[in-house]
PDB file of N, CA, C and O in Angstrom:
ATOM      1  N   MET A   1     143.288 165.086 -66.357  1.00  0.00           N
ATOM      2  CA  MET A   1     141.737 165.030 -66.374  1.00  0.00           C
ATOM      3  C   MET A   1     141.661 165.496 -67.976  1.00  0.00           C
ATOM      4  O   MET A   1     142.268 166.431 -68.498  1.00  0.00           O
ATOM      5  N   PRO A   2     140.613 164.439 -68.675  1.00  0.00           N
ATOM      6  CA  PRO A   2     140.285 164.663 -69.887  1.00  0.00           C
ATOM      7  C   PRO A   2     139.205 165.858 -69.973  1.00  0.00           C
ATOM      8  O   PRO A   2     138.441 166.139 -69.049  1.00  0.00           O
ATOM      9  N   ASP A   3     139.254 166.546 -71.265  1.00  0.00           N
ATOM     10  CA  ASP A   3     138.435 167.406 -71.400  1.00  0.00           C
ATOM     11  C   ASP A   3     137.165 167.280 -71.347  1.00  0.00           C
ATOM     12  O   ASP A   3     136.661 166.337 -71.959  1.00  0.00           O
ATOM     13  N   GLY A   4     136.335 168.185 -70.611  1.00  0.00           N
ATOM     14  CA  GLY A   4     135.152 167.821 -70.413  1.00  0.00           C
ATOM     15  C   GLY A   4     134.651 167.391 -68.861  1.00  0.00           C
ATOM     16  O   GLY A   4     133.643 167.773 -68.267  1.00  0.00           O
ATOM     17  N   ALA A   5     135.498 166.643 -68.498  1.00  0.00           N
ATOM     18  CA  ALA A   5     135.555 165.972 -67.182  1.00  0.00           C
ATOM     19  C   ALA A   5     135.393 166.817 -65.850  1.00  0.00           C
ATOM     20  O   ALA A   5     136.364 167.513 -65.552  1.00  0.00           O
ATOM     21  N   SER A   6     134.637 166.835 -65.274  1.00  0.00           N
ATOM     22  CA  SER A   6     134.661 167.712 -64.009  1.00  0.00           C
ATOM     23  C   SER A   6     135.673 166.968 -62.956  1.00  0.00           C
ATOM     24  O   SER A   6     135.978 165.776 -62.940  1.00  0.00           O
ATOM     25  N   PRO A   7     136.154 168.134 -61.987  1.00  0.00           N
ATOM     26  CA  PRO A   7     137.138 167.612 -61.075  1.00  0.00           C
ATOM     27  C   PRO A   7     136.514 166.726 -59.985  1.00  0.00           C
ATOM     28  O   PRO A   7     135.307 166.816 -59.762  1.00  0.00           O
ATOM     29  N   PRO A   8     137.186 165.990 -59.393  1.00  0.00           N
ATOM     30  CA  PRO A   8     136.684 165.005 -58.127  1.00  0.00           C
ATOM     31  C   PRO A   8     136.269 165.819 -57.072  1.00  0.00           C
ATOM     32  O   PRO A   8     136.926 166.848 -56.917  1.00  0.00           O
ATOM     33  N   PRO A   9     135.368 165.618 -56.334  1.00  0.00           N
ATOM     34  CA  PRO A   9     134.555 166.482 -55.370  1.00  0.00           C
ATOM     35  C   PRO A   9     135.881 166.360 -54.185  1.00  0.00           C
ATOM     36  O   PRO A   9     136.721 165.461 -54.142  1.00  0.00           O
ATOM     37  N   PRO A  10     135.768 167.540 -53.280  1.00  0.00           N
ATOM     38  CA  PRO A  10     136.849 167.655 -52.152  1.00  0.00           C
ATOM     39  C   PRO A  10     136.329 166.360 -50.845  1.00  0.00           C
ATOM     40  O   PRO A  10     135.246 165.931 -50.447  1.00  0.00           O
ATOM     41  N   GLU A  11     137.607 166.129 -50.560  1.00  0.00           N
ATOM     42  CA  GLU A  11     137.276 165.291 -49.273  1.00  0.00           C
ATOM     43  C   GLU A  11     136.574 166.131 -48.205  1.00  0.00           C
ATOM     44  O   GLU A  11     136.862 167.247 -47.773  1.00  0.00           O
ATOM     45  N   THR A  12     135.499 165.232 -47.871  1.00  0.00           N
ATOM     46  CA  THR A  12     134.661 165.616 -46.746  1.00  0.00           C
ATOM     47  C   THR A  12     134.852 165.043 -45.356  1.00  0.00           C
ATOM     48  O   THR A  12     134.695 163.832 -45.204  1.00  0.00           O
ATOM     49  N   PHE A  13     135.157 165.769 -44.390  1.00  0.00           N
ATOM     50  CA  PHE A  13     135.297 165.000 -42.916  1.00  0.00           C
ATOM     51  C   PHE A  13     134.119 165.751 -42.246  1.00  0.00           C
ATOM     52  O   PHE A  13     133.827 166.933 -42.426  1.00  0.00           O
ATOM     53  N   ILE A  14     133.454 164.806 -41.394  1.00  0.00           N
ATOM     54  CA  ILE A  14     132.454 165.183 -40.370  1.00  0.00           C
ATOM     55  C   ILE A  14     132.926 165.325 -39.255  1.00  0.00           C
ATOM     56  O   ILE A  14     133.343 164.283 -38.749  1.00  0.00           O
ATOM     57  N   VAL A  15     133.073 166.715 -38.354  1.00  0.00           N
ATOM     58  CA  VAL A  15     133.688 166.779 -37.147  1.00  0.00           C
ATOM     59  C   VAL A  15     132.664 167.013 -36.189  1.00  0.00           C
ATOM     60  O   VAL A  15     131.493 167.252 -36.483  1.00  0.00           O
ATOM     61  N   LYS A  16     133.248 166.922 -34.735  1.00  0.00           N
ATOM     62  CA  LYS A  16     132.272 167.224 -33.586  1.00  0.00           C
ATOM     63  C   LYS A  16     132.673 168.541 -32.930  1.00  0.00           C
ATOM     64  O   LYS A  16     132.339 168.816 -31.778  1.00  0.00           O
ATOM     65  N   SER A  17     133.458 169.409 -33.764  1.00  0.00           N
ATOM     66  CA  SER A  17     133.628 170.821 -32.976  1.00  0.00           C
ATOM     67  C   SER A  17     133.786 171.626 -33.979  1.00  0.00           C
ATOM     68  O   SER A  17     134.293 171.385 -35.075  1.00  0.00           O
ATOM     69  N   PRO A  18     133.162 172.974 -33.418  1.00  0.00           N
ATOM     70  CA  PRO A  18     133.454 174.030 -34.332  1.00  0.00           C
ATOM     71  C   PRO A  18     134.508 174.356 -34.672  1.00  0.00           C
ATOM     72  O   PRO A  18     134.520 175.124 -35.634  1.00  0.00           O
ATOM     73  N   ILE A  19     135.721 173.991 -34.136  1.00  0.00           N
ATOM     74  CA  ILE A  19     136.929 174.445 -34.704  1.00  0.00           C
ATOM     75  C   ILE A  19     137.740 173.205 -35.310  1.00  0.00           C
ATOM     76  O   ILE A  19     138.060 172.198 -34.679  1.00  0.00           O
ATOM     77  N   ALA A  20     138.015 173.479 -36.684  1.00  0.00           N
ATOM     78  CA  ALA A  20     138.732 172.062 -37.312  1.00  0.00           C
ATOM     79  C   ALA A  20     140.010 172.493 -37.795  1.00  0.00           C
ATOM     80  O   ALA A  20     140.162 173.593 -38.327  1.00  0.00           O
ATOM     81  N   ALA A  21     141.072 171.540 -37.601  1.00  0.00           N
ATOM     82  CA  ALA A  21     142.478 171.855 -38.315  1.00  0.00           C
ATOM     83  C   ALA A  21     142.864 171.189 -39.513  1.00  0.00           C
ATOM     84  O   ALA A  21     142.656 169.982 -39.630  1.00  0.00           O
ATOM     85  N   CYS A  22     143.341 171.776 -40.306  1.00  0.00           N
ATOM     86  CA  CYS A  22     143.713 171.069 -41.263  1.00  0.00           C
ATOM     87  C   CYS A  22     145.251 171.554 -41.916  1.00  0.00           C
ATOM     88  O   CYS A  22     145.707 172.695 -41.988  1.00  0.00           O
ATOM     89  N   ASP A  23     145.828 170.333 -42.332  1.00  0.00           N
ATOM     90  CA  ASP A  23     147.202 170.303 -42.775  1.00  0.00           C
ATOM     91  C   ASP A  23     147.606 169.984 -44.384  1.00  0.00           C
ATOM     92  O   ASP A  23     148.653 170.188 -45.000  1.00  0.00           O
ATOM     93  N   GLY A  24     146.430 169.446 -44.759  1.00  0.00           N
ATOM     94  CA  GLY A  24     146.361 169.079 -46.167  1.00  0.00           C
ATOM     95  C   GLY A  24     146.637 167.769 -46.217  1.00  0.00           C
ATOM     96  O   GLY A  24     146.422 167.192 -47.283  1.00  0.00           O
ATOM     97  N   GLY A  25     147.148 167.050 -45.131  1.00  0.00           N
ATOM     98  CA  GLY A  25     147.376 165.557 -44.970  1.00  0.00           C
ATOM     99  C   GLY A  25     148.896 165.320 -45.827  1.00  0.00           C
ATOM    100  O   GLY A  25     149.574 166.227 -46.309  1.00  0.00           O
ATOM    101  N   GLY A  26     149.140 164.175 -45.856  1.00  0.00           N
ATOM    102  CA  GLY A  26     150.502 163.847 -46.721  1.00  0.00           C
ATOM    103  C   GLY A  26     151.958 164.252 -45.979  1.00  0.00           C
ATOM    104  O   GLY A  26     153.103 164.019 -46.367  1.00  0.00           O
ATOM    105  N   GLY A  27     151.535 164.879 -44.880  1.00  0.00           N
ATOM    106  CA  GLY A  27     152.976 165.064 -43.869  1.00  0.00           C
ATOM    107  C   GLY A  27     153.592 166.345 -44.426  1.00  0.00           C
ATOM    108  O   GLY A  27     152.880 167.348 -44.380  1.00  0.00           O
ATOM    109  N   ALA A  28     154.890 166.458 -44.978  1.00  0.00           N
ATOM    110  CA  ALA A  28     155.755 167.378 -45.353  1.00  0.00           C
ATOM    111  C   ALA A  28     155.153 168.043 -46.684  1.00  0.00           C
ATOM    112  O   ALA A  28     155.492 169.163 -47.067  1.00  0.00           O
ATOM    113  N   LEU A  29     154.053 167.080 -47.466  1.00  0.00           N
ATOM    114  CA  LEU A  29     153.702 167.231 -48.612  1.00  0.00           C
ATOM    115  C   LEU A  29     152.425 167.958 -48.673  1.00  0.00           C
ATOM    116  O   LEU A  29     151.752 168.078 -49.697  1.00  0.00           O
ATOM    117  N   GLY A  30     152.101 168.485 -47.402  1.00  0.00           N
ATOM    118  CA  GLY A  30     150.601 169.019 -47.024  1.00  0.00           C
ATOM    119  C   GLY A  30     150.772 170.484 -47.316  1.00  0.00           C
ATOM    120  O   GLY A  30     151.291 170.891 -48.355  1.00  0.00           O
ATOM    121  N   HIS A  31     150.249 171.372 -46.219  1.00  0.00           N
ATOM    122  CA  HIS A  31     150.276 172.733 -46.514  1.00  0.00           C
ATOM    123  C   HIS A  31     150.641 173.187 -45.043  1.00  0.00           C
ATOM    124  O   HIS A  31     150.936 172.262 -44.286  1.00  0.00           O
ATOM    125  N   PRO A  32     150.670 174.577 -44.473  1.00  0.00           N
ATOM    126  CA  PRO A  32     150.942 174.976 -43.263  1.00  0.00           C
ATOM    127  C   PRO A  32     149.606 174.715 -42.662  1.00  0.00           C
ATOM    128  O   PRO A  32     148.631 174.970 -43.368  1.00  0.00           O
ATOM    129  N   ARG A  33     149.392 174.190 -41.322  1.00  0.00           N
ATOM    130  CA  ARG A  33     148.177 173.957 -40.405  1.00  0.00           C
ATOM    131  C   ARG A  33     147.381 175.041 -40.178  1.00  0.00           C
ATOM    132  O   ARG A  33     147.721 176.079 -39.611  1.00  0.00           O
ATOM    133  N   VAL A  34     146.292 174.770 -40.644  1.00  0.00           N
ATOM    134  CA  VAL A  34     145.230 176.431 -40.283  1.00  0.00           C
ATOM    135  C   VAL A  34     144.233 175.938 -39.380  1.00  0.00           C
ATOM    136  O   VAL A  34     144.070 174.720 -39.449  1.00  0.00           O
ATOM    137  N   PHE A  35     143.575 176.505 -38.615  1.00  0.00           N
ATOM    138  CA  PHE A  35     142.443 176.360 -37.771  1.00  0.00           C
ATOM    139  C   PHE A  35     141.501 176.962 -38.378  1.00  0.00           C
ATOM    140  O   PHE A  35     141.757 178.152 -38.557  1.00  0.00           O
ATOM    141  N   LEU A  36     140.155 176.502 -38.911  1.00  0.00           N
ATOM    142  CA  LEU A  36     139.013 176.835 -39.223  1.00  0.00           C
ATOM    143  C   LEU A  36     137.854 176.920 -38.471  1.00  0.00           C
ATOM    144  O   LEU A  36     137.495 175.883 -37.913  1.00  0.00           O
ATOM    145  N   ARG A  37     137.133 178.002 -38.317  1.00  0.00           N
ATOM    146  CA  ARG A  37     136.010 178.149 -37.365  1.00  0.00           C
ATOM    147  C   ARG A  37     134.764 178.032 -38.293  1.00  0.00           C
ATOM    148  O   ARG A  37     134.526 178.856 -39.176  1.00  0.00           O
ATOM    149  N   ILE A  38     133.932 176.868 -38.007  1.00  0.00           N
ATOM    150  CA  ILE A  38     132.820 176.561 -38.684  1.00  0.00           C
ATOM    151  C   ILE A  38     131.614 177.115 -38.094  1.00  0.00           C
ATOM    152  O   ILE A  38     131.133 176.778 -37.012  1.00  0.00           O
ATOM    153  N   VAL A  39     131.119 178.082 -38.973  1.00  0.00           N
ATOM    154  CA  VAL A  39     129.938 179.086 -38.252  1.00  0.00           C
ATOM    155  C   VAL A  39     128.389 178.607 -39.036  1.00  0.00           C
ATOM    156  O   VAL A  39     127.264 178.639 -38.537  1.00  0.00           O
ATOM    157  N   ALA A  40     128.778 178.194 -40.341  1.00  0.00           N
ATOM    158  CA  ALA A  40     127.443 177.874 -41.054  1.00  0.00           C
ATOM    159  C   ALA A  40     127.357 176.216 -41.551  1.00  0.00           C
ATOM    160  O   ALA A  40     127.042 175.800 -42.666  1.00  0.00           O
ATOM    161  N   ARG A  41     127.747 175.425 -40.337  1.00  0.00           N
ATOM    162  CA  ARG A  41     127.596 174.148 -40.544  1.00  0.00           C
ATOM    163  C   ARG A  41     128.772 173.405 -41.423  1.00  0.00           C
ATOM    164  O   ARG A  41     129.118 172.236 -41.249  1.00  0.00           O
ATOM    165  N   GLU A  42     129.328 174.323 -42.417  1.00  0.00           N
ATOM    166  CA  GLU A  42     130.638 173.569 -43.045  1.00  0.00           C
ATOM    167  C   GLU A  42     131.405 174.816 -43.490  1.00  0.00           C
ATOM    168  O   GLU A  42     130.946 175.939 -43.701  1.00  0.00           O
ATOM    169  N   ILE A  43     132.853 174.323 -43.604  1.00  0.00           N
ATOM    170  CA  ILE A  43     133.907 175.213 -44.042  1.00  0.00           C
ATOM    171  C   ILE A  43     134.581 174.360 -45.053  1.00  0.00           C
ATOM    172  O   ILE A  43     134.538 173.130 -45.026  1.00  0.00           O
ATOM    173  N   ALA A  44     135.256 175.123 -46.020  1.00  0.00           N
ATOM    174  CA  ALA A  44     136.171 174.750 -46.853  1.00  0.00           C
ATOM    175  C   ALA A  44     137.801 175.092 -46.546  1.00  0.00           C
ATOM    176  O   ALA A  44     138.088 176.238 -46.201  1.00  0.00           O
ATOM    177  N   CYS A  45     138.677 174.244 -46.658  1.00  0.00           N
ATOM    178  CA  CYS A  45     140.008 174.856 -46.637  1.00  0.00           C
ATOM    179  C   CYS A  45     140.394 175.855 -47.848  1.00  0.00           C
ATOM    180  O   CYS A  45     140.127 175.742 -49.045  1.00  0.00           O
ATOM    181  N   PRO A  46     141.073 176.821 -47.196  1.00  0.00           N
ATOM    182  CA  PRO A  46     141.554 177.841 -48.396  1.00  0.00           C
ATOM    183  C   PRO A  46     142.550 177.161 -49.029  1.00  0.00           C
ATOM    184  O   PRO A  46     142.618 177.381 -50.238  1.00  0.00           O
ATOM    185  N   TYR A  47     143.445 176.303 -48.513  1.00  0.00           N
ATOM    186  CA  TYR A  47     144.493 175.710 -49.034  1.00  0.00           C
ATOM    187  C   TYR A  47     144.211 174.620 -50.124  1.00  0.00           C
ATOM    188  O   TYR A  47     144.378 174.844 -51.323  1.00  0.00           O
ATOM    189  N   CYS A  48     143.791 173.480 -49.646  1.00  0.00           N
ATOM    190  CA  CYS A  48     143.524 172.160 -50.285  1.00  0.00           C
ATOM    191  C   CYS A  48     141.997 171.860 -50.579  1.00  0.00           C
ATOM    192  O   CYS A  48     141.768 170.820 -51.196  1.00  0.00           O
ATOM    193  N   SER A  49     140.904 172.673 -50.197  1.00  0.00           N
ATOM    194  CA  SER A  49     139.521 172.701 -50.464  1.00  0.00           C
ATOM    195  C   SER A  49     138.876 171.530 -49.710  1.00  0.00           C
ATOM    196  O   SER A  49     137.731 171.162 -49.970  1.00  0.00           O
ATOM    197  N   ARG A  50     139.628 170.961 -48.781  1.00  0.00           N
ATOM    198  CA  ARG A  50     138.884 170.106 -47.909  1.00  0.00           C
ATOM    199  C   ARG A  50     137.675 170.461 -47.428  1.00  0.00           C
ATOM    200  O   ARG A  50     137.559 171.673 -47.245  1.00  0.00           O
ATOM    201  N   LEU A  51     136.474 169.612 -47.090  1.00  0.00           N
ATOM    202  CA  LEU A  51     135.363 170.205 -46.563  1.00  0.00           C
ATOM    203  C   LEU A  51     135.180 169.695 -45.237  1.00  0.00           C
ATOM    204  O   LEU A  51     135.167 168.479 -45.044  1.00  0.00           O
ATOM    205  N   PHE A  52     135.024 170.608 -44.208  1.00  0.00           N
ATOM    206  CA  PHE A  52     134.666 170.167 -43.061  1.00  0.00           C
ATOM    207  C   PHE A  52     133.173 170.620 -42.668  1.00  0.00           C
ATOM    208  O   PHE A  52     132.749 171.764 -42.829  1.00  0.00           O
ATOM    209  N   ARG A  53     132.414 169.506 -42.106  1.00  0.00           N
ATOM    210  CA  ARG A  53     131.150 169.753 -41.970  1.00  0.00           C
ATOM    211  C   ARG A  53     130.918 169.203 -40.341  1.00  0.00           C
ATOM    212  O   ARG A  53     131.551 168.282 -39.825  1.00  0.00           O
ATOM    213  N   LEU A  54     129.934 169.951 -39.740  1.00  0.00           N
ATOM    214  CA  LEU A  54     129.605 169.950 -38.552  1.00  0.00           C
ATOM    215  C   LEU A  54     128.718 168.379 -38.460  1.00  0.00           C
ATOM    216  O   LEU A  54     127.949 168.154 -39.394  1.00  0.00           O
ATOM    217  N   ALA A  55     128.823 167.444 -37.474  1.00  0.00           N
ATOM    218  CA  ALA A  55     128.054 166.410 -37.354  1.00  0.00           C
ATOM    219  C   ALA A  55     126.959 166.906 -36.708  1.00  0.00           C
ATOM    220  O   ALA A  55     126.976 167.798 -35.861  1.00  0.00           O
ATOM    221  N   GLU A  56     125.602 166.066 -37.293  1.00  0.00           N
ATOM    222  CA  GLU A  56     124.515 166.472 -36.947  1.00  0.00           C
ATOM    223  C   GLU A  56     124.333 166.507 -34.966  1.00  0.00           C
ATOM    224  O   GLU A  56     124.742 165.691 -34.140  1.00  0.00           O
ATOM    225  N   GLY A  57     123.725 167.526 -34.816  1.00  0.00           N
ATOM    226  CA  GLY A  57     123.281 167.944 -33.275  1.00  0.00           C
ATOM    227  C   GLY A  57     124.546 168.486 -32.455  1.00  0.00           C
ATOM    228  O   GLY A  57     124.582 168.565 -31.227  1.00  0.00           O
ATOM    229  N   VAL A  58     125.672 168.881 -33.413  1.00  0.00           N
ATOM    230  CA  VAL A  58     126.752 169.603 -32.801  1.00  0.00           C
ATOM    231  C   VAL A  58     126.457 171.286 -33.052  1.00  0.00           C
ATOM    232  O   VAL A  58     126.173 171.782 -34.142  1.00  0.00           O
ATOM    233  N   SER A  59     126.590 171.977 -31.837  1.00  0.00           N
ATOM    234  CA  SER A  59     126.438 173.339 -32.318  1.00  0.00           C
ATOM    235  C   SER A  59     127.392 174.051 -32.602  1.00  0.00           C
ATOM    236  O   SER A  59     128.508 173.735 -32.188  1.00  0.00           O
ATOM    237  N   ALA A  60     127.196 175.270 -33.431  1.00  0.00           N
ATOM    238  CA  ALA A  60     128.253 175.786 -34.206  1.00  0.00           C
ATOM    239  C   ALA A  60     128.798 176.962 -33.311  1.00  0.00           C
ATOM    240  O   ALA A  60     129.776 177.629 -33.648  1.00  0.00           O
ATOM    241  N   ALA A  61     128.213 177.133 -32.343  1.00  0.00           N
ATOM    242  CA  ALA A  61     128.270 178.040 -31.369  1.00  0.00           C
ATOM    243  C   ALA A  61     129.691 177.444 -30.474  1.00  0.00           C
ATOM    244  O   ALA A  61     129.790 176.302 -30.025  1.00  0.00           O
ATOM    245  N   PRO A  62     130.688 178.496 -30.362  1.00  0.00           N
ATOM    246  CA  PRO A  62     131.809 178.035 -29.608  1.00  0.00           C
ATOM    247  C   PRO A  62     131.355 177.820 -28.194  1.00  0.00           C
ATOM    248  O   PRO A  62     130.397 178.442 -27.734  1.00  0.00           O
ATOM    249  N   ALA A  63     132.065 176.911 -27.482  1.00  0.00           N
ATOM    250  CA  ALA A  63     131.843 176.727 -25.799  1.00  0.00           C
ATOM    251  C   ALA A  63     132.503 177.828 -25.474  1.00  0.00           C
ATOM    252  O   ALA A  63     133.400 178.464 -26.027  1.00  0.00           O
ATOM    253  N   HIS A  64     131.574 178.016 -23.923  1.00  0.00           N
ATOM    254  CA  HIS A  64     132.311 179.275 -23.156  1.00  0.00           C
ATOM    255  C   HIS A  64     133.270 178.631 -21.797  1.00  0.00           C
ATOM    256  O   HIS A  64     133.911 179.396 -21.077  1.00  0.00           O
TER     257      HIS A  64
END
């Protein structure tokens, strides 16, 4: 990345469940699979910074 250039934005995935799974993609080149609970409409993966955002109309409250 050239000096002064900003990094590319993280990949963003629109999901229909308040629980998202991320493994970084790339098969064996990814990271351990983590399950992320979305409570504030979106969450970033702590390993790869992929962003998971709830689809419009989907509740962040877990189903019973």
